[in-house]
DSSP file (Angstrom, degrees, kcal/mol; ACC not computed):
  #  RESIDUE AA STRUCTURE BP1 BP2  ACC     N-H-->O    O-->H-N    N-H-->O    O-->H-N    TCO  KAPPA ALPHA  PHI   PSI    X-CA   Y-CA   Z-CA
    1    1 A X              0   0    0      0, 0.0     2,-0.6     0, 0.0    48,-0.3   0.000 360.0 360.0 360.0 123.9  142.9   92.9  124.6
    2    2 A X        -     0   0    0     46,-0.1     2,-0.5   142,-0.1    46,-0.0  -0.885 360.0-171.9-100.6 119.6  145.6   93.3  122.0
    3    3 A X        -     0   0    0     -2,-0.6     2,-0.5    98,-0.1    97,-0.0  -0.926  10.9-150.6-109.5 135.3  145.9   90.5  119.5
    4    4 A X        -     0   0    0     -2,-0.5     2,-0.6   121,-0.0   123,-0.2  -0.903   7.2-151.2-102.9 130.1  148.7   90.4  117.0
    5    5 A X        -     0   0    0    121,-0.9   123,-0.2    -2,-0.5   137,-0.1  -0.893  24.9-116.5-101.8 126.8  148.0   88.7  113.7
    6    6 A X    >>  -     0   0    0     -2,-0.6     4,-1.9     1,-0.1     3,-0.6  -0.304  13.3-128.6 -63.8 140.5  151.0   87.1  112.2
    7    7 A X  H 3> S+     0   0    0      1,-0.3     4,-2.4     2,-0.2     5,-0.2   0.863 111.7  56.9 -56.2 -36.5  152.1   88.6  108.8
    8    8 A X  H 3> S+     0   0    0      1,-0.2     4,-2.3     2,-0.2    -1,-0.3   0.853 103.7  53.2 -64.5 -34.5  152.1   85.0  107.5
    9    9 A X  H <> S+     0   0    0     -3,-0.6     4,-2.8     2,-0.2    -1,-0.2   0.902 108.2  49.6 -67.0 -40.1  148.4   84.7  108.5
   10   10 A X  H  X S+     0   0    0     -4,-1.9     4,-3.0     2,-0.2     5,-0.3   0.931 111.4  49.5 -62.6 -44.5  147.6   87.9  106.6
   11   11 A X  H  X S+     0   0    0     -4,-2.4     4,-2.8     1,-0.2    -2,-0.2   0.907 112.0  48.7 -59.5 -42.0  149.4   86.5  103.5
   12   12 A X  H  X S+     0   0    0     -4,-2.3     4,-2.2     2,-0.2    -2,-0.2   0.929 113.4  45.8 -64.3 -46.2  147.6   83.2  103.8
   13   13 A X  H  X S+     0   0    0     -4,-2.8     4,-2.2     2,-0.2    -2,-0.2   0.954 117.2  44.1 -60.2 -51.1  144.2   84.9  104.1
   14   14 A X  H  X S+     0   0    0     -4,-3.0     4,-3.0     1,-0.2     5,-0.2   0.896 110.9  54.2 -64.5 -40.8  144.9   87.3  101.3
   15   15 A X  H  X S+     0   0    0     -4,-2.8     4,-2.0    -5,-0.3    11,-0.2   0.916 110.1  46.8 -59.9 -44.0  146.4   84.6   99.1
   16   16 A X  H  X S+     0   0    0     -4,-2.2     4,-2.4     1,-0.2    -1,-0.2   0.910 113.8  48.6 -63.1 -42.5  143.2   82.4   99.4
   17   17 A X  H  X>S+     0   0    0     -4,-2.2     4,-3.4     2,-0.2     5,-0.7   0.908 108.3  53.1 -65.8 -42.0  141.0   85.4   98.7
   18   18 A X  I  X>S+     0   0    0     -4,-3.0     4,-1.7     1,-0.2     6,-1.0   0.933 112.5  45.2 -59.4 -45.2  142.9   86.5   95.6
   19   19 A X  I  X5S+     0   0    0     -4,-2.0     4,-0.6    -5,-0.2    -1,-0.2   0.926 119.6  41.1 -63.6 -44.6  142.6   83.0   94.2
   20   20 A X  I  <5S+     0   0    0     -4,-2.4    -2,-0.2    -5,-0.2    -3,-0.2   0.927 129.2  23.9 -71.0 -47.0  138.9   82.7   95.0
   21   21 A X  I  <5S+     0   0    0     -4,-3.4    -3,-0.2    -5,-0.2    -2,-0.2   0.799 131.4  34.7 -94.4 -31.5  137.7   86.2   94.2
   22   22 A X  I  <<S-     0   0    0     -4,-1.7    -3,-0.2    -5,-0.7    -2,-0.1   0.480  98.7-125.1-108.1  -4.3  140.2   87.5   91.6
   23   23 A X  S  <<S+     0   0    0     -4,-0.6     2,-0.3    -5,-0.5    -4,-0.2   0.373  79.2  71.2  84.6  -6.0  140.9   84.2   89.9
   24   24 A X  S    S-     0   0    0     -6,-1.0    -2,-0.2    -9,-0.0     2,-0.1  -0.997  81.9-104.6-145.6 149.0  144.7   84.2   90.3
   25   25 A X        -     0   0    0     -2,-0.3     2,-0.3    -6,-0.1   -10,-0.1  -0.427  28.1-141.5 -71.2 141.4  147.2   83.7   93.1
   26   26 A X        -     0   0    0    -11,-0.2     2,-0.3    -2,-0.1   107,-0.2  -0.794  15.7-137.5 -98.5 148.7  149.0   86.7   94.5
   27   27 A X  E     -A  132   0A   0    105,-2.7   105,-3.2    -2,-0.3     0, 0.0  -0.784  26.5 -95.4-106.0 148.9  152.6   86.4   95.5
   28   28 A X  E     -A  131   0A   0     -2,-0.3   103,-0.3   103,-0.2     2,-0.3  -0.326  47.3-171.1 -58.4 143.4  154.3   87.8   98.6
   29   29 A X        -     0   0    0    101,-2.5   101,-0.5   109,-0.1     2,-0.4  -0.819  29.3 -85.8-131.4 171.3  156.0   91.1   98.0
   30   30 A X    >   -     0   0    0     -2,-0.3     3,-0.9    99,-0.1     4,-0.1  -0.659  42.7-123.9 -83.3 130.2  158.3   93.4  100.0
   31   31 A X  T 3  S+     0   0    0     -2,-0.4    99,-0.1     1,-0.2    -1,-0.1  -0.354  90.1  34.3 -65.8 150.5  156.6   95.9  102.4
   32   32 A X  T 3  S+     0   0    0      2,-0.1    -1,-0.2    -2,-0.0    -2,-0.0   0.488  85.8 100.0  86.6   3.4  157.3   99.5  102.0
   33   33 A X    <   +     0   0    0     -3,-0.9     2,-0.4     2,-0.0    -2,-0.1   0.549  62.8  91.2 -95.6  -7.7  157.6   99.6   98.2
   34   34 A X        -     0   0    0     -4,-0.1     2,-0.7   102,-0.0    -2,-0.1  -0.717  54.3-163.4 -95.2 134.3  154.1  100.9   97.6
   35   35 A X        -     0   0    0     -2,-0.4    79,-0.0    80,-0.0    21,-0.0  -0.936  36.4-129.4-105.1 102.7  153.1  104.6   97.3
   36   36 A X        +     0   0    0     -2,-0.7    21,-0.2     1,-0.2     3,-0.1  -0.260  36.5 171.1 -61.7 131.9  149.3  104.2   97.8
   37   37 A X  S    S+     0   0    0     19,-2.9     2,-0.3     1,-0.4    77,-0.3   0.592  76.7  19.5-107.5 -22.5  147.1  105.8   95.2
   38   38 A X  E     +B   56   0A   0     18,-1.9    18,-2.4    75,-0.3    -1,-0.4  -0.977  69.9 177.1-148.4 136.8  143.9  104.3   96.5
   39   39 A X  E     -BC  55 112A   0     73,-3.0    73,-3.4    -2,-0.3     2,-0.4  -0.953   9.0-166.0-137.0 153.4  143.2  102.7   99.9
   40   40 A X  E     -BC  54 111A   0     14,-2.5    14,-3.0    -2,-0.3     2,-0.4  -0.997   9.0-172.0-139.6 145.1  140.2  101.2  101.5
   41   41 A X  E     -BC  53 110A   0     69,-2.2    69,-2.3    -2,-0.4     2,-0.4  -0.980  12.0-166.7-138.2 151.2  139.6  100.4  105.2
   42   42 A X  E     -B   52   0A   0     10,-2.0    10,-3.0    -2,-0.4     2,-0.4  -0.977  20.4-136.1-128.1 146.4  137.1   98.6  107.4
   43   43 A X  E     -B   51   0A   0     -2,-0.4    64,-2.4    65,-0.3     2,-0.5  -0.821   6.3-150.2-105.2 145.4  136.9   98.9  111.1
   44   44 A X  E     +BD  50 106A   0      6,-3.0     6,-2.5    -2,-0.4     2,-0.4  -0.941  21.5 175.9-109.0 129.2  136.4   96.0  113.5
   45   45 A X  E     + D   0 105A   0     60,-2.2    60,-3.1    -2,-0.5     2,-0.3  -0.999  36.3  58.0-140.4 144.7  134.7   96.8  116.8
   46   46 A X  E    S+ D   0 104A   0     -2,-0.4    58,-0.2    58,-0.3    56,-0.1  -0.963 112.4   0.2 146.1-127.2  133.5   94.7  119.7
   47   47 A X  S    S+     0   0    0     56,-2.7     2,-0.4    -2,-0.3    57,-0.1   0.788 141.9  31.9 -65.4 -26.7  135.7   92.4  121.8
   48   48 A X  S    S-     0   0    0     55,-0.3     2,-0.4    54,-0.1    -1,-0.1  -0.994  78.2-158.5-130.5 138.4  138.6   93.6  119.6
   49   49 A X        +     0   0    0     -2,-0.4    96,-1.9   -48,-0.3     2,-0.3  -0.962  34.4 100.6-123.1 132.7  138.9   97.0  118.0
   50   50 A X  E     -BE  44 144A   0     -6,-2.5    -6,-3.0    -2,-0.4     2,-0.4  -0.979  54.1 -98.1 179.9-170.1  140.9   98.0  115.1
   51   51 A X  E     -BE  43 143A   0     92,-1.7    92,-3.2    -2,-0.3     2,-0.5  -0.996  14.8-150.9-137.8 139.2  141.1   98.8  111.4
   52   52 A X  E     -BE  42 142A   0    -10,-3.0   -10,-2.0    -2,-0.4     2,-0.4  -0.960  19.0-166.7-110.9 123.7  142.1   96.8  108.3
   53   53 A X  E     -BE  41 141A   0     88,-2.9    88,-2.4    -2,-0.5     2,-0.5  -0.931  10.2-168.9-115.5 132.3  143.6   98.8  105.5
   54   54 A X  E     +BE  40 140A   0    -14,-3.0   -14,-2.5    -2,-0.4     2,-0.3  -0.989  16.1 179.5-117.1 124.4  144.1   97.6  101.9
   55   55 A X  E     +BE  39 139A   0     84,-2.5    84,-2.3    -2,-0.5     2,-0.3  -0.936   9.2 145.8-128.1 148.4  146.2   99.9   99.7
   56   56 A X  E     -BE  38 138A   0    -18,-2.4   -19,-2.9    -2,-0.3   -18,-1.9  -0.896  45.1 -74.9-158.5-173.0  147.4   99.7   96.1
   57   57 A X     >  -     0   0    0     80,-0.5     4,-2.2    -2,-0.3     5,-0.1  -0.416  46.6-105.1 -86.9 168.7  148.2  101.7   93.0
   58   58 A X  H  > S+     0   0    0      2,-0.2     4,-2.1     1,-0.2     5,-0.1   0.902 124.7  49.1 -61.2 -41.0  145.5  103.2   90.6
   59   59 A X  H  > S+     0   0    0      2,-0.2     4,-2.6     1,-0.2    -1,-0.2   0.909 108.4  53.0 -66.5 -41.0  146.3  100.4   88.1
   60   60 A X  H  > S+     0   0    0      1,-0.2     4,-2.2     2,-0.2    -1,-0.2   0.906 109.1  50.1 -58.3 -41.6  146.0   97.7   90.9
   61   61 A X  H  X S+     0   0    0     -4,-2.2     4,-2.6     2,-0.2    -1,-0.2   0.900 110.0  50.0 -64.2 -41.4  142.6   99.2   91.8
   62   62 A X  H  X S+     0   0    0     -4,-2.1     4,-2.7     2,-0.2    -2,-0.2   0.903 109.6  51.5 -63.6 -40.7  141.5   99.0   88.1
   63   63 A X  H  X S+     0   0    0     -4,-2.6     4,-2.4     2,-0.2    -2,-0.2   0.911 110.7  48.1 -62.8 -41.9  142.7   95.4   87.9
   64   64 A X  H  X S+     0   0    0     -4,-2.2     4,-3.2     2,-0.2     5,-0.4   0.932 112.0  50.2 -62.6 -45.7  140.6   94.5   91.0
   65   65 A X  H  X S+     0   0    0     -4,-2.6     4,-2.3     1,-0.2     6,-0.3   0.919 111.5  47.6 -58.7 -45.0  137.6   96.3   89.5
   66   66 A X  H  X>S+     0   0    0     -4,-2.7     4,-1.0     2,-0.2     5,-0.9   0.913 116.6  43.2 -63.1 -43.9  137.9   94.5   86.2
   67   67 A X  H  <5S+     0   0    0     -4,-2.4    -2,-0.2    -5,-0.2    -1,-0.2   0.934 119.0  41.3 -70.2 -46.7  138.3   91.1   87.9
   68   68 A X  H  <5S+     0   0    0     -4,-3.2    -2,-0.2     1,-0.2    -3,-0.2   0.909 125.4  34.4 -69.3 -41.7  135.6   91.5   90.6
   69   69 A X  H  <5S-     0   0    0     -4,-2.3    -1,-0.2    -5,-0.4    -2,-0.2   0.529 100.1-130.2 -93.0  -6.3  133.0   93.1   88.4
   70   70 A X  T  <5 +     0   0    0     -4,-1.0     2,-0.4    -5,-0.2    -3,-0.2   0.923  62.9 133.7  54.9  47.7  133.9   91.2   85.2
   71   71 A X      < -     0   0    0     -5,-0.9    -1,-0.2    -6,-0.3    -2,-0.2  -0.980  65.3-102.1-124.8 137.0  134.1   94.5   83.2
   72   72 A X    >>  -     0   0    0     -2,-0.4     3,-2.2     1,-0.1     4,-0.5  -0.310  34.3-117.4 -57.1 142.6  137.0   95.4   80.8
   73   73 A X  G >4 S+     0   0    0      1,-0.3     3,-1.3     2,-0.2    -1,-0.1   0.860 112.9  55.5 -49.4 -43.6  139.4   97.8   82.5
   74   74 A X  G 34 S+     0   0    0      1,-0.3    -1,-0.3    -8,-0.0    -2,-0.1   0.566 105.8  52.8 -73.5  -6.4  138.7  100.6   79.9
   75   75 A X  G <4 S+     0   0    0     -3,-2.2    -1,-0.3     2,-0.1    -2,-0.2   0.452  83.2 112.5-103.7  -3.5  134.9  100.4   80.7
   76   76 A X    <<  -     0   0    0     -3,-1.3     2,-0.2    -4,-0.5   -10,-0.0  -0.451  55.8-146.8 -71.8 139.7  135.2  100.9   84.5
   77   77 A X     >  -     0   0    0     -2,-0.1     4,-2.2     1,-0.1     5,-0.2  -0.570  30.4-105.9 -93.6 167.6  134.0  104.1   86.0
   78   78 A X  H  > S+     0   0    0      1,-0.2     4,-2.7     2,-0.2     5,-0.2   0.894 124.4  53.7 -58.3 -39.6  135.5  105.7   89.1
   79   79 A X  H  > S+     0   0    0      2,-0.2     4,-2.7     1,-0.2    -1,-0.2   0.888 106.0  51.6 -62.8 -40.1  132.5  104.4   91.1
   80   80 A X  H  > S+     0   0    0      2,-0.2     4,-2.4     1,-0.2    -1,-0.2   0.930 111.8  46.9 -60.3 -45.8  133.1  100.8   89.8
   81   81 A X  H  X S+     0   0    0     -4,-2.2     4,-2.6     2,-0.2     5,-0.2   0.930 113.1  47.8 -64.6 -46.2  136.8  101.0   90.9
   82   82 A X  H  X S+     0   0    0     -4,-2.7     4,-2.5     1,-0.2    -1,-0.2   0.918 112.1  50.5 -60.9 -43.4  135.9  102.5   94.3
   83   83 A X  H  X S+     0   0    0     -4,-2.7     4,-2.5     1,-0.2    -2,-0.2   0.916 112.1  47.2 -60.3 -43.6  133.2   99.8   94.9
   84   84 A X  H  X S+     0   0    0     -4,-2.4     4,-2.3     2,-0.2    -2,-0.2   0.913 113.1  46.7 -67.3 -43.1  135.6   97.0   94.0
   85   85 A X  H  X S+     0   0    0     -4,-2.6     4,-2.1     2,-0.2    -1,-0.2   0.890 113.4  50.5 -66.9 -38.0  138.4   98.3   96.2
   86   86 A X  H  X S+     0   0    0     -4,-2.5     4,-2.2    -5,-0.2    -2,-0.2   0.914 110.3  49.2 -63.0 -43.0  135.9   98.7   99.0
   87   87 A X  H  X S+     0   0    0     -4,-2.5     4,-2.6     2,-0.2    -2,-0.2   0.885 108.0  54.1 -64.7 -38.3  134.6   95.2   98.5
   88   88 A X  H  X S+     0   0    0     -4,-2.3     4,-2.8     2,-0.2     5,-0.2   0.931 110.0  46.7 -60.9 -45.1  138.2   93.9   98.6
   89   89 A X  H  X S+     0   0    0     -4,-2.1     4,-3.1     1,-0.2    -2,-0.2   0.885 111.7  52.5 -63.4 -37.8  138.8   95.6  101.9
   90   90 A X  H  X S+     0   0    0     -4,-2.2     4,-2.3     2,-0.2    -2,-0.2   0.912 111.9  44.9 -63.6 -43.4  135.5   94.2  103.2
   91   91 A X  H  X S+     0   0    0     -4,-2.6     4,-1.8     2,-0.2    -2,-0.2   0.940 117.2  43.9 -66.7 -48.1  136.4   90.7  102.2
   92   92 A X  H  X S+     0   0    0     -4,-2.8     4,-2.5     1,-0.2     5,-0.2   0.942 114.9  50.1 -61.8 -47.4  139.9   90.9  103.7
   93   93 A X  H  X S+     0   0    0     -4,-3.1     4,-2.9    -5,-0.2    -2,-0.2   0.892 108.9  51.4 -59.9 -42.0  138.6   92.6  106.8
   94   94 A X  H  X S+     0   0    0     -4,-2.3     4,-1.4    -5,-0.2    -1,-0.2   0.882 112.0  46.3 -63.2 -38.6  135.9   90.0  107.4
   95   95 A X  H  < S+     0   0    0     -4,-1.8     4,-0.5     2,-0.2    -2,-0.2   0.867 113.1  48.7 -73.3 -35.9  138.4   87.2  107.1
   96   96 A X  H >< S+     0   0    0     -4,-2.5     3,-1.6     1,-0.2     4,-0.4   0.928 108.9  54.8 -64.9 -44.4  140.9   88.9  109.4
   97   97 A X  H >< S+     0   0    0     -4,-2.9     3,-1.4     1,-0.3    -2,-0.2   0.850  98.6  63.7 -56.0 -35.9  138.1   89.6  111.9
   98   98 A X  T 3< S+     0   0    0     -4,-1.4    -1,-0.3     1,-0.3    -2,-0.2   0.705 104.2  45.7 -66.5 -19.0  137.3   85.8  111.9
   99   99 A X  T <  S+     0   0    0     -3,-1.6    -1,-0.3    -4,-0.5     2,-0.2   0.407  96.5  92.2-102.9   2.0  140.8   85.0  113.4
  100  100 A X  S <  S-     0   0    0     -3,-1.4   -52,-0.1    -4,-0.4     4,-0.1  -0.579  87.2 -86.8 -93.1 159.7  140.7   87.8  116.1
  101  101 A X  S    S-     0   0    0     -2,-0.2    -1,-0.1   -54,-0.1   -54,-0.1  -0.315  80.0  -6.1 -69.8 145.4  139.3   87.2  119.6
  102  102 A X  S    S-     0   0    0    -55,-0.1     2,-0.2   -56,-0.1   -54,-0.1   0.305  95.6 -44.1  71.1 169.1  135.7   87.5  120.6
  103  103 A X        +     0   0    0    -56,-0.1   -56,-2.7   -57,-0.1     2,-0.3  -0.485  67.3 156.5 -71.6 141.9  132.5   88.6  118.9
  104  104 A X  E     -D   46   0A   0    -58,-0.2     2,-0.3    -2,-0.2   -58,-0.3  -0.970  31.0-129.0-157.3 168.7  132.9   91.8  116.8
  105  105 A X  E     -D   45   0A   0    -60,-3.1   -60,-2.2    -2,-0.3     2,-0.4  -0.792  15.4-132.6-121.7 165.1  131.3   93.7  113.9
  106  106 A X  E     -D   44   0A   0     -2,-0.3   -62,-0.2   -62,-0.2     2,-0.1  -0.953  15.6-137.1-120.8 136.5  132.7   95.2  110.8
  107  107 A X        -     0   0    0    -64,-2.4     2,-0.1    -2,-0.4     3,-0.1  -0.334  36.9 -87.4 -79.7 170.2  131.9   98.7  109.4
  108  108 A X        -     0   0    0      1,-0.1   -65,-0.3   -66,-0.1    -1,-0.1  -0.461  57.8 -93.0 -69.0 153.0  131.2   99.4  105.8
  109  109 A X        -     0   0    0    -67,-0.1     2,-0.5    -2,-0.1   -67,-0.2  -0.377  31.7-151.7 -71.4 149.0  134.4  100.1  103.8
  110  110 A X  E     -C   41   0A   0    -69,-2.3   -69,-2.2   -24,-0.1     2,-0.4  -0.991   9.9-152.7-119.7 125.4  135.7  103.6  103.3
  111  111 A X  E     -C   40   0A   0     -2,-0.5     2,-0.4   -71,-0.2   -71,-0.3  -0.839  13.2-175.3-102.8 134.4  137.7  104.3  100.1
  112  112 A X  E     -C   39   0A   0    -73,-3.4   -73,-3.0    -2,-0.4     2,-0.9  -0.964  26.9-131.0-126.8 143.5  140.3  107.0  100.0
  113  113 A X  S    S+     0   0    0     -2,-0.4     2,-0.4   -75,-0.2   -75,-0.3  -0.856  88.8   4.6 -94.8 109.4  142.4  108.3   97.2
  114  114 A X  S    S-     0   0    0     -2,-0.9     2,-0.4   -77,-0.3   -58,-0.2  -0.929 121.1 -14.5 115.7-145.6  145.9  108.3   98.6
  115  115 A X        -     0   0    0     -2,-0.4     2,-0.3   -79,-0.1    -2,-0.1  -0.756  64.4-118.4 -98.6 139.6  146.8  107.0  102.0
  116  116 A X        -     0   0    0     -2,-0.4     2,-0.6    -4,-0.1   -76,-0.1  -0.600  29.9-128.9 -71.9 132.5  144.3  106.2  104.8
  117  117 A X        +     0   0    0     -2,-0.3     2,-0.4     2,-0.0    -1,-0.1  -0.767  30.2 178.8 -87.6 120.0  145.0  108.4  107.8
  118  118 A X        -     0   0    0     -2,-0.6     2,-1.1    33,-0.1    35,-0.1  -0.986  36.0-117.9-120.3 131.1  145.2  106.4  111.0
  119  119 A X    >>  -     0   0    0     33,-0.8     3,-1.3    -2,-0.4     4,-1.0  -0.539  27.1-166.7 -69.8 100.3  145.9  108.2  114.3
  120  120 A X  T 34 S+     0   0    0     -2,-1.1    -1,-0.2     1,-0.3     5,-0.1   0.673  83.2  61.2 -68.5 -16.7  149.2  106.5  115.2
  121  121 A X  T 34 S+     0   0    0      1,-0.2    -1,-0.3    32,-0.1    -2,-0.1   0.771 113.4  36.6 -76.8 -24.3  149.1  107.9  118.7
  122  122 A X  T <4 S+     0   0    0     -3,-1.3    24,-0.8     1,-0.1     2,-0.3   0.517 122.0  41.2-103.0  -7.4  145.9  106.0  119.3
  123  123 A X  E  <  - F   0 145A   0     -4,-1.0     2,-0.3    22,-0.2    22,-0.2  -0.966  60.0-156.3-142.6 154.5  146.6  102.8  117.3
  124  124 A X  E     - F   0 144A   0     20,-2.5    20,-3.0    -2,-0.3     2,-0.4  -0.967  29.6-108.7-130.8 148.2  149.5  100.4  116.6
  125  125 A X  E     + F   0 143A   0     -2,-0.3    18,-0.3    18,-0.2     3,-0.1  -0.624  34.6 172.7 -74.3 126.9  150.2   98.1  113.7
  126  126 A X  E     +     0   0A   0     16,-3.1  -121,-0.9    -2,-0.4     2,-0.3   0.414  67.3  10.5-114.6  -2.6  149.7   94.5  114.8
  127  127 A X  E     + F   0 142A   0     15,-1.1    15,-3.2  -123,-0.2    -1,-0.4  -0.896  61.3 174.2-171.9 144.8  150.1   92.8  111.4
  128  128 A X  E     + F   0 141A   0     -2,-0.3     2,-0.3    13,-0.2    13,-0.2  -0.981   2.9 167.2-157.9 141.6  151.2   93.8  107.9
  129  129 A X  E     - F   0 140A   0     11,-2.4    11,-3.1    -2,-0.3     2,-0.4  -0.988  18.5-146.3-152.9 157.0  151.8   92.1  104.6
  130  130 A X  E     - F   0 139A   0   -101,-0.5  -101,-2.5    -2,-0.3     2,-0.3  -0.976  13.8-171.3-128.3 143.6  152.4   92.9  101.0
  131  131 A X  E     -AF  28 138A   0      7,-2.9     7,-2.8    -2,-0.4     2,-0.5  -0.922  14.2-143.9-129.1 153.9  151.3   91.0   97.9
  132  132 A X  E     +AF  27 137A   0   -105,-3.2  -105,-2.7    -2,-0.3     2,-0.4  -0.985  21.9 171.1-119.2 132.7  152.0   91.3   94.2
  133  133 A X  E >  S- F   0 136A   0      3,-2.6     3,-1.8    -2,-0.5  -107,-0.1  -0.972  72.0 -11.9-142.9 123.0  149.3   90.6   91.6
  134  134 A X  T 3  S-     0   0    0     -2,-0.4     3,-0.1     1,-0.3    -1,-0.1   0.843 129.6 -54.8  53.2  37.2  149.6   91.3   87.9
  135  135 A X  T 3  S+     0   0    0      1,-0.2     2,-0.4   -75,-0.0    -1,-0.3   0.483 116.0 112.1  81.3   2.7  152.7   93.4   88.6
  136  136 A X  E <   - F   0 133A   0     -3,-1.8    -3,-2.6   -77,-0.1     2,-0.3  -0.878  62.0-130.4-112.6 143.2  151.0   95.6   91.2
  137  137 A X  E     - F   0 132A   0     -2,-0.4   -80,-0.5    -5,-0.2     2,-0.4  -0.719  17.8-169.7 -93.9 139.6  151.7   95.7   94.9
  138  138 A X  E     -EF  56 131A   0     -7,-2.8    -7,-2.9    -2,-0.3     2,-0.5  -0.999   6.2-159.4-125.0 128.2  148.9   95.6   97.5
  139  139 A X  E     -EF  55 130A   0    -84,-2.3   -84,-2.5    -2,-0.4     2,-0.5  -0.929   2.0-164.2-111.2 134.7  149.6   96.3  101.2
  140  140 A X  E     -EF  54 129A   0    -11,-3.1   -11,-2.4    -2,-0.5     2,-0.4  -0.975   9.6-176.1-116.9 124.5  147.4   95.0  104.0
  141  141 A X  E     -EF  53 128A   0    -88,-2.4   -88,-2.9    -2,-0.5     2,-0.6  -0.981  12.6-157.5-125.2 131.7  147.8   96.6  107.4
  142  142 A X  E     -EF  52 127A   0    -15,-3.2   -16,-3.1    -2,-0.4   -15,-1.1  -0.944  13.9-168.8-109.8 119.3  146.0   95.6  110.6
  143  143 A X  E     -EF  51 125A   0    -92,-3.2   -92,-1.7    -2,-0.6     2,-0.4  -0.838   8.7-153.6-105.9 142.8  145.8   98.3  113.2
  144  144 A X  E     +EF  50 124A   0    -20,-3.0   -20,-2.5    -2,-0.4     2,-0.3  -0.961  34.1 133.7-113.1 135.7  144.7   97.8  116.8
  145  145 A X  E     - F   0 123A   0    -96,-1.9   -96,-0.2    -2,-0.4   -22,-0.2  -0.925  52.7 -46.4-162.2-174.4  143.3  100.8  118.7
  146  146 A X  S    S-     0   0    0    -24,-0.8     7,-0.4    -2,-0.3     5,-0.1  -0.167  74.5 -76.2 -65.1 159.5  140.5  102.1  121.0
  147  147 A X        +     0   0    0      5,-0.1     2,-0.2   -98,-0.1    -1,-0.2  -0.302  64.6 148.5 -60.0 132.5  136.9  101.3  120.3
  148  148 A X    >   -     0   0    0   -104,-0.2     3,-1.0    -3,-0.1   -98,-0.2  -0.777  39.4-155.4-166.4 120.0  135.4  103.4  117.5
  149  149 A X  T 3  S+     0   0    0      1,-0.2  -106,-0.2    -2,-0.2     3,-0.1   0.695 100.4  52.3 -70.6 -16.4  132.7  102.4  115.0
  150  150 A X  T 3  S-     0   0    0      1,-0.4    -1,-0.2   -43,-0.1     2,-0.2   0.432 125.2 -72.2 -98.8   0.5  134.1  105.0  112.6
  151  151 A X    <   -     0   0    0     -3,-1.0    -1,-0.4    -5,-0.1     2,-0.4  -0.746  64.6 -48.3 134.5 176.8  137.7  103.7  112.6
  152  152 A X              0   0    0     -2,-0.2   -33,-0.8     1,-0.2   -29,-0.1  -0.668 360.0 360.0 -86.7 135.5  140.7  103.7  114.8
  153  153 A X              0   0    0     -2,-0.4    -1,-0.2    -7,-0.4   -32,-0.1   0.448 360.0 360.0  85.2 360.0  141.9  106.8  116.5
């Protein structure tokens, strides 16, 4: 079953999460303007299978780390930043999963420095949105693909 999640729904989910978890609203941004420096993904498997990817800049990742962990930016370690970006993908992925059909589970987040590799022959984008927060762009992409507990494709 292929479910398409509307880009507006992704924006709504992410906007609510940004306000709740990061303390400030994120604004819609233009897709395709980001060169990802850090990405995190979680996979959804069960009645619906796919991957949710959150990507941003290194500065965007530091800002998330500082806000989520309540640590000044200059005191964050690489591990702190990776943990925070992974948690952000986990939160976004869990909320996206809640609007998809059927029972399913979520994997632990995987953080990558650069772009997450998704096998485009085995998966298709079914939803995508971009947000701007504190001057940094965050792109959220929802891929649908064959069942895989380790990711799509």
